[in-house]
ZANU-630893 format. One record per atom (N, C-alpha, C): z, x, y; atom name; residue in three letters; residue number from 0. Coordinates in pm, whole numbers. Example, Ala and Ser with C-alpha at 12.3 -4.5 7.8 and 13.67 -1.06 7.14 Angstrom:
! ZANU-630893
up, east, north, atom, rest, nr
780, 1319, -569, N, ALA, 0
780, 1230, -450, CA, ALA, 0
780, 1320, -330, C, ALA, 0
708, 1285, -225, N, SER, 1
714, 1367, -106, CA, SER, 1
787, 1290, 3, C, SER, 1
! end
This chain:
! ZANU-630893
up, east, north, atom, rest, nr
-17668, 7482, 6018, N, UNK, 0
-17578, 7372, 5993, CA, UNK, 0
-17473, 7362, 6104, C, UNK, 0
-17423, 7478, 6147, N, UNK, 1
-17322, 7479, 6253, CA, UNK, 1
-17379, 7421, 6382, C, UNK, 1
-17502, 7460, 6415, N, UNK, 2
-17564, 7411, 6538, CA, UNK, 2
-17589, 7261, 6531, C, UNK, 2
-17633, 7214, 6416, N, UNK, 3
-17659, 7070, 6400, CA, UNK, 3
-17531, 6988, 6409, C, UNK, 3
-17424, 7039, 6348, N, UNK, 4
-17296, 6966, 6347, CA, UNK, 4
-17247, 6939, 6489, C, UNK, 4
-17253, 7040, 6573, N, UNK, 5
-17204, 7023, 6710, CA, UNK, 5
-17293, 6929, 6791, C, UNK, 5
-17418, 6914, 6751, N, UNK, 6
-17507, 6826, 6826, CA, UNK, 6
-17486, 6678, 6790, C, UNK, 6
-17407, 6651, 6688, N, UNK, 7
-17384, 6512, 6648, CA, UNK, 7
-17239, 6470, 6669, C, UNK, 7
-17177, 6522, 6772, N, UNK, 8
-17040, 6481, 6806, CA, UNK, 8
-17042, 6331, 6831, C, UNK, 8
-16947, 6257, 6772, N, UNK, 9
-16946, 6111, 6790, CA, UNK, 9
-16941, 6071, 6938, C, UNK, 9
-17015, 5967, 6972, N, UNK, 10
-17012, 5912, 7108, CA, UNK, 10
-16873, 5858, 7137, C, UNK, 10
-16841, 5842, 7265, N, UNK, 11
-16707, 5796, 7302, CA, UNK, 11
-16671, 5662, 7240, C, UNK, 11
-16766, 5569, 7234, N, UNK, 12
-16735, 5437, 7176, CA, UNK, 12
-16717, 5444, 7025, C, UNK, 12
-16776, 5543, 6958, N, UNK, 13
-16759, 5561, 6815, CA, UNK, 13
-16642, 5655, 6784, C, UNK, 13
-16599, 5728, 6883, N, UNK, 14
-16504, 5835, 6862, CA, UNK, 14
-16372, 5788, 6802, C, UNK, 14
-16322, 5674, 6845, N, UNK, 15
-16194, 5626, 6793, CA, UNK, 15
-16197, 5608, 6642, C, UNK, 15
-16308, 5556, 6591, N, UNK, 16
-16320, 5530, 6448, CA, UNK, 16
-16349, 5656, 6368, C, UNK, 16
-16419, 5752, 6426, N, UNK, 17
-16466, 5867, 6350, CA, UNK, 17
-16392, 5996, 6377, C, UNK, 17
-16311, 6001, 6479, N, UNK, 18
-16251, 6128, 6521, CA, UNK, 18
-16175, 6196, 6409, C, UNK, 18
-16089, 6127, 6341, N, UNK, 19
-16008, 6189, 6235, CA, UNK, 19
-16092, 6248, 6124, C, UNK, 19
-16187, 6172, 6075, N, UNK, 20
-16272, 6221, 5966, CA, UNK, 20
-16364, 6332, 6015, C, UNK, 20
-16418, 6318, 6135, N, UNK, 21
-16508, 6420, 6190, CA, UNK, 21
-16434, 6552, 6208, C, UNK, 21
-16312, 6547, 6260, N, UNK, 22
-16233, 6668, 6279, CA, UNK, 22
-16197, 6732, 6145, C, UNK, 22
-16163, 6652, 6047, N, UNK, 23
-16131, 6705, 5914, CA, UNK, 23
-16254, 6773, 5853, C, UNK, 23
-16369, 6710, 5868, N, UNK, 24
-16492, 6770, 5816, CA, UNK, 24
-16525, 6899, 5889, C, UNK, 24
-16504, 6902, 6020, N, UNK, 25
-16531, 7022, 6098, CA, UNK, 25
-16438, 7136, 6054, C, UNK, 25
-16312, 7106, 6031, N, UNK, 26
-16218, 7209, 5985, CA, UNK, 26
-16258, 7263, 5848, C, UNK, 26
-16304, 7175, 5760, N, UNK, 27
-16349, 7220, 5628, CA, UNK, 27
-16469, 7312, 5640, C, UNK, 27
-16561, 7277, 5728, N, UNK, 28
-16678, 7362, 5748, CA, UNK, 28
-16637, 7496, 5809, C, UNK, 28
-16543, 7494, 5903, N, UNK, 29
-16496, 7619, 5965, CA, UNK, 29
-16433, 7710, 5860, C, UNK, 29
-16356, 7653, 5768, N, UNK, 30
-16297, 7733, 5661, CA, UNK, 30
-16404, 7795, 5572, C, UNK, 30
-16506, 7716, 5541, N, UNK, 31
-16616, 7767, 5458, CA, UNK, 31
-16693, 7878, 5530, C, UNK, 31
-16721, 7858, 5659, N, UNK, 32
-16792, 7960, 5736, CA, UNK, 32
-16708, 8087, 5749, C, UNK, 32
-16577, 8070, 5769, N, UNK, 33
-16489, 8186, 5778, CA, UNK, 33
-16488, 8263, 5647, C, UNK, 33
-16480, 8192, 5536, N, UNK, 34
-16483, 8257, 5404, CA, UNK, 34
-16614, 8333, 5384, C, UNK, 34
-16723, 8275, 5430, N, UNK, 35
-16853, 8339, 5418, CA, UNK, 35
-16858, 8470, 5498, C, UNK, 35
-16814, 8464, 5623, N, UNK, 36
-16814, 8584, 5706, CA, UNK, 36
-16714, 8688, 5655, C, UNK, 36
-16600, 8642, 5604, N, UNK, 37
-16503, 8736, 5547, CA, UNK, 37
-16564, 8809, 5428, C, UNK, 37
-16635, 8736, 5345, N, UNK, 38
-16699, 8797, 5228, CA, UNK, 38
-16804, 8899, 5272, C, UNK, 38
-16878, 8866, 5375, N, UNK, 39
-16985, 8955, 5422, CA, UNK, 39
-16929, 9076, 5497, C, UNK, 39
-16823, 9058, 5573, N, UNK, 40
-16777, 9162, 5664, CA, UNK, 40
-16648, 9231, 5624, C, UNK, 40
-16557, 9161, 5559, N, UNK, 41
-16424, 9216, 5537, CA, UNK, 41
-16397, 9264, 5395, C, UNK, 41
-16474, 9216, 5299, N, UNK, 42
-16454, 9258, 5160, CA, UNK, 42
-16525, 9392, 5140, C, UNK, 42
-16452, 9491, 5086, N, UNK, 43
-16515, 9622, 5064, CA, UNK, 43
-16639, 9609, 4975, C, UNK, 43
-16742, 9680, 5014, N, UNK, 44
-16867, 9677, 4938, CA, UNK, 44
-16864, 9788, 4833, C, UNK, 44
-16933, 9764, 4721, N, UNK, 45
-16941, 9865, 4616, CA, UNK, 45
-17016, 9988, 4665, C, UNK, 45
-17123, 9964, 4739, N, UNK, 46
-17203, 10074, 4792, CA, UNK, 46
-17177, 10085, 4941, C, UNK, 46
-17129, 10199, 4985, N, UNK, 47
-17100, 10216, 5126, CA, UNK, 47
-17221, 10263, 5205, C, UNK, 47
-17337, 10272, 5138, N, UNK, 48
-17459, 10313, 5207, CA, UNK, 48
-17502, 10209, 5308, C, UNK, 48
-17482, 10082, 5277, N, UNK, 49
-17524, 9974, 5367, CA, UNK, 49
-17401, 9908, 5426, C, UNK, 49
-17348, 9964, 5533, N, UNK, 50
-17227, 9909, 5595, CA, UNK, 50
-17256, 9839, 5727, C, UNK, 50
-17380, 9801, 5751, N, UNK, 51
-17413, 9732, 5875, CA, UNK, 51
-17482, 9600, 5844, C, UNK, 51
-17474, 9508, 5938, N, UNK, 52
-17541, 9380, 5923, CA, UNK, 52
-17684, 9392, 5974, C, UNK, 52
-17777, 9324, 5908, N, UNK, 53
-17914, 9329, 5959, CA, UNK, 53
-17922, 9265, 6097, C, UNK, 53
-18000, 9325, 6185, N, UNK, 54
-18014, 9272, 6320, CA, UNK, 54
-18068, 9130, 6319, C, UNK, 54
-18146, 9095, 6219, N, UNK, 55
-18206, 8963, 6215, CA, UNK, 55
-18103, 8852, 6193, C, UNK, 55
-17982, 8888, 6152, N, UNK, 56
-17879, 8789, 6124, CA, UNK, 56
-17783, 8768, 6240, C, UNK, 56
-17797, 8841, 6347, N, UNK, 57
-17697, 8839, 6454, CA, UNK, 57
-17684, 8701, 6518, C, UNK, 57
-17794, 8632, 6536, N, UNK, 58
-17787, 8499, 6596, CA, UNK, 58
-17716, 8401, 6502, C, UNK, 58
-17747, 8408, 6375, N, UNK, 59
-17684, 8318, 6277, CA, UNK, 59
-17535, 8346, 6260, C, UNK, 59
-17499, 8473, 6251, N, UNK, 60
-17357, 8505, 6236, CA, UNK, 60
-17280, 8470, 6363, C, UNK, 60
-17344, 8486, 6478, N, UNK, 61
-17280, 8447, 6604, CA, UNK, 61
-17259, 8296, 6609, C, UNK, 61
-17356, 8220, 6559, N, UNK, 62
-17344, 8074, 6556, CA, UNK, 62
-17231, 8031, 6462, C, UNK, 62
-17218, 8098, 6349, N, UNK, 63
-17109, 8066, 6256, CA, UNK, 63
-16973, 8097, 6319, C, UNK, 63
-16963, 8213, 6381, N, UNK, 64
-16837, 8252, 6444, CA, UNK, 64
-16803, 8158, 6560, C, UNK, 64
-16902, 8120, 6637, N, UNK, 65
-16883, 8024, 6746, CA, UNK, 65
-16829, 7892, 6691, C, UNK, 65
-16887, 7843, 6582, N, UNK, 66
-16842, 7718, 6521, CA, UNK, 66
-16697, 7729, 6476, C, UNK, 66
-16663, 7841, 6414, N, UNK, 67
-16525, 7863, 6368, CA, UNK, 67
-16430, 7853, 6487, C, UNK, 67
-16465, 7922, 6595, N, UNK, 68
-16375, 7922, 6711, CA, UNK, 68
-16367, 7784, 6777, C, UNK, 68
-16476, 7709, 6777, N, UNK, 69
-16475, 7574, 6835, CA, UNK, 69
-16386, 7479, 6755, C, UNK, 69
-16359, 7514, 6630, N, UNK, 70
-16280, 7428, 6542, CA, UNK, 70
-16131, 7454, 6553, C, UNK, 70
-16092, 7555, 6626, N, UNK, 71
-15951, 7594, 6634, CA, UNK, 71
-15874, 7502, 6728, C, UNK, 71
-15762, 7451, 6677, N, UNK, 72
-15678, 7362, 6756, CA, UNK, 72
-15538, 7416, 6779, C, UNK, 72
-15503, 7525, 6709, N, UNK, 73
-15370, 7584, 6728, CA, UNK, 73
-15372, 7731, 6687, C, UNK, 73
-15266, 7801, 6721, N, UNK, 74
-15256, 7945, 6694, CA, UNK, 74
-15255, 7977, 6546, C, UNK, 74
-15195, 7891, 6465, N, UNK, 75
-15190, 7917, 6322, CA, UNK, 75
-15330, 7920, 6260, C, UNK, 75
-15418, 7836, 6309, N, UNK, 76
-15554, 7831, 6257, CA, UNK, 76
-15629, 7960, 6288, C, UNK, 76
-15598, 8021, 6400, N, UNK, 77
-15660, 8149, 6436, CA, UNK, 77
-15632, 8252, 6327, C, UNK, 77
-15508, 8258, 6283, N, UNK, 78
-15471, 8355, 6180, CA, UNK, 78
-15523, 8313, 6043, C, UNK, 78
-15517, 8184, 6013, N, UNK, 79
-15563, 8134, 5884, CA, UNK, 79
-15711, 8165, 5863, C, UNK, 79
-15791, 8151, 5967, N, UNK, 80
-15936, 8175, 5957, CA, UNK, 80
-15973, 8321, 5983, C, UNK, 80
-15872, 8405, 6004, N, UNK, 81
-15891, 8549, 6027, CA, UNK, 81
-15985, 8577, 6145, C, UNK, 81
-15967, 8500, 6251, N, UNK, 82
-16053, 8514, 6368, CA, UNK, 82
-16044, 8653, 6432, C, UNK, 82
-15925, 8710, 6451, N, UNK, 83
-15921, 8844, 6512, CA, UNK, 83
-15999, 8949, 6431, C, UNK, 83
-15985, 8943, 6299, N, UNK, 84
-16056, 9038, 6214, CA, UNK, 84
-16207, 9018, 6222, C, UNK, 84
-16249, 8891, 6218, N, UNK, 85
-16392, 8861, 6227, CA, UNK, 85
-16449, 8902, 6363, C, UNK, 85
-16373, 8876, 6469, N, UNK, 86
-16420, 8915, 6603, CA, UNK, 86
-16433, 9066, 6617, C, UNK, 86
-16342, 9138, 6555, N, UNK, 87
-16348, 9284, 6562, CA, UNK, 87
-16477, 9337, 6498, C, UNK, 87
-16511, 9284, 6381, N, UNK, 88
-16634, 9326, 6314, CA, UNK, 88
-16755, 9282, 6395, C, UNK, 88
-16753, 9158, 6442, N, UNK, 89
-16866, 9104, 6521, CA, UNK, 89
-16887, 9187, 6647, C, UNK, 89
-16780, 9226, 6713, N, UNK, 90
-16792, 9308, 6834, CA, UNK, 90
-16861, 9440, 6802, C, UNK, 90
-16829, 9499, 6688, N, UNK, 91
-16896, 9622, 6648, CA, UNK, 91
-17043, 9601, 6620, C, UNK, 91
-17074, 9487, 6559, N, UNK, 92
-17215, 9456, 6528, CA, UNK, 92
-17295, 9440, 6657, C, UNK, 92
-17243, 9364, 6753, N, UNK, 93
-17321, 9344, 6875, CA, UNK, 93
-17323, 9469, 6962, C, UNK, 93
-17222, 9555, 6949, N, UNK, 94
-17222, 9680, 7025, CA, UNK, 94
-17334, 9772, 6979, C, UNK, 94
-17366, 9767, 6849, N, UNK, 95
-17472, 9851, 6794, CA, UNK, 95
-17610, 9785, 6800, C, UNK, 95
-17616, 9663, 6845, N, UNK, 96
-17741, 9586, 6844, CA, UNK, 96
-17828, 9624, 6963, C, UNK, 96
-17956, 9634, 6940, N, UNK, 97
-18048, 9677, 7046, CA, UNK, 97
-18151, 9571, 7081, C, UNK, 97
-18125, 9446, 7053, N, UNK, 98
-18223, 9341, 7077, CA, UNK, 98
-18186, 9247, 7190, C, UNK, 98
-18120, 9297, 7292, N, UNK, 99
-18072, 9211, 7400, CA, UNK, 99
-18183, 9141, 7475, C, UNK, 99
-18304, 9192, 7469, N, UNK, 100
-18413, 9130, 7543, CA, UNK, 100
-18470, 9007, 7471, C, UNK, 100
-18432, 8985, 7348, N, UNK, 101
-18485, 8872, 7273, CA, UNK, 101
-18419, 8742, 7318, C, UNK, 101
-18501, 8649, 7360, N, UNK, 102
-18452, 8523, 7417, CA, UNK, 102
-18383, 8437, 7313, C, UNK, 102
-18425, 8442, 7189, N, UNK, 103
-18372, 8351, 7088, CA, UNK, 103
-18228, 8381, 7047, C, UNK, 103
-18173, 8490, 7090, N, UNK, 104
-18040, 8530, 7048, CA, UNK, 104
-17930, 8475, 7141, C, UNK, 104
-17941, 8351, 7179, N, UNK, 105
-17846, 8292, 7274, CA, UNK, 105
-17710, 8261, 7212, C, UNK, 105
-17702, 8252, 7081, N, UNK, 106
-17573, 8223, 7016, CA, UNK, 106
-17471, 8331, 7047, C, UNK, 106
-17516, 8452, 7071, N, UNK, 107
-17424, 8561, 7106, CA, UNK, 107
-17348, 8525, 7233, C, UNK, 107
-17418, 8474, 7332, N, UNK, 108
-17354, 8442, 7460, CA, UNK, 108
-17263, 8320, 7447, C, UNK, 108
-17302, 8223, 7365, N, UNK, 109
-17214, 8108, 7338, CA, UNK, 109
-17086, 8155, 7272, C, UNK, 109
-17100, 8250, 7182, N, UNK, 110
-16983, 8304, 7111, CA, UNK, 110
-16892, 8380, 7208, C, UNK, 110
-16951, 8458, 7296, N, UNK, 111
-16871, 8531, 7395, CA, UNK, 111
-16793, 8434, 7483, C, UNK, 111
-16858, 8327, 7527, N, UNK, 112
-16790, 8225, 7608, CA, UNK, 112
-16673, 8164, 7531, C, UNK, 112
-16693, 8140, 7402, N, UNK, 113
-16587, 8079, 7321, CA, UNK, 113
-16471, 8176, 7301, C, UNK, 113
-16499, 8305, 7290, N, UNK, 114
-16393, 8404, 7280, CA, UNK, 114
-16307, 8401, 7406, C, UNK, 114
-16372, 8392, 7521, N, UNK, 115
-16299, 8386, 7648, CA, UNK, 115
-16213, 8260, 7652, C, UNK, 115
-16269, 8147, 7611, N, UNK, 116
-16193, 8021, 7610, CA, UNK, 116
-16072, 8031, 7517, C, UNK, 116
-16093, 8084, 7397, N, UNK, 117
-15981, 8100, 7304, CA, UNK, 117
-15875, 8193, 7360, C, UNK, 117
-15918, 8299, 7424, N, UNK, 118
-15825, 8394, 7482, CA, UNK, 118
-15740, 8328, 7590, C, UNK, 118
-15803, 8248, 7672, N, UNK, 119
-15728, 8177, 7778, CA, UNK, 119
-15635, 8071, 7722, C, UNK, 119
-15682, 7999, 7620, N, UNK, 120
-15605, 7888, 7565, CA, UNK, 120
-15490, 7934, 7477, C, UNK, 120
-15516, 8031, 7390, N, UNK, 121
-15416, 8072, 7291, CA, UNK, 121
-15368, 8215, 7308, C, UNK, 121
-15412, 8283, 7412, N, UNK, 122
-15371, 8422, 7431, CA, UNK, 122
-15420, 8509, 7317, C, UNK, 122
-15541, 8482, 7272, N, UNK, 123
-15600, 8556, 7162, CA, UNK, 123
-15600, 8705, 7190, C, UNK, 123
-15547, 8781, 7096, N, UNK, 124
-15546, 8926, 7110, CA, UNK, 124
-15594, 8986, 6980, C, UNK, 124
-15675, 9088, 6991, N, UNK, 125
-15721, 9160, 6872, CA, UNK, 125
-15748, 9304, 6904, C, UNK, 125
! end
C-alpha cells in the first residue's frame, strides 16, 4: 500500500485541488504504519523467545518506515511517529540480516536514503 500510494502523487495540474486532501490522507496512513511498526517492534512481547523479525519481512517493513519518513513535514511529527525509536530497531534488524545479495530488497536502500534526507533536513538524531 505504501509503495502504491507514492506512485499516485497528484500531477502538477491536479495538485492544487488535491494537495490538502492527499497530504492529510498520507499523514493518516503514516500514523497507521507507525502504530503497526510500534506494535511489532516496541511493545514488549509475552514470549521473549522470538525477539527478531523474520528476514522475509525486511523489505516490507523498510517500505513502511520509508513511507513514514516521507510523510514528515516538521520535527514534532518525528517524535509523534516515534521515528527515532523505530529507526533504532530497524537498524538492528538490518544489521543482523544476511540477505544483501537479494535484488528484491531495494526498499532498504530507499529507507537509508530517506534517513539521510531527514537527518539533513531536521537534524535527526537517535
